C-alpha positions, 0 to 999 in steps of 0.5 A: 796896719793890715800889712803890719799884722800880716807880717807879725802874725804870719811869722807866728803862723810859720813858727806854728807850722815849723813846730807842727811839722818837726815836733820840736819842743820849742814854743812856736811863738819863740820860733816865730819871733826868731824868724821875724828877727832874722828877716829884719836883720837880713833886711827882708822886712823893713822896720817901718813895716812892723814898727806901728804894730810892734809899738802898740803890742809893747805898750799894751804888754802889761794888759796881756800879763795882768791875769798871770799877776793876779793868779800869782797874787791871789791863787787860792781865792780865785781857785775857790771862787772858780772851782769851789775848792782849793786844789793841791799845788800838783793838781793846779800845776798839772791843769796849767800844763795841760792848758798850755799844751793844748 
């Protein structure tokens, strides 16, 4: 299990490093995923080495996206409870963008 985590999150970290060094605008998670796929394709990494962790992450994917679904379904009531007002769509999008870029 430790090796599986190390391989998957290591590819993510290398993707972060590539984005940081080059300044490209592609998300680091996409670069890390492409790197992992390339290493699996070239048989540098065996599928068995990451199968358990990847199965776990895929089976729990809904949990990781639940907050996005809730926000898209009830954005005004959540924003009112959280911030006490209904922000304009432009302010909300700017805040989300700034959160994602940090």
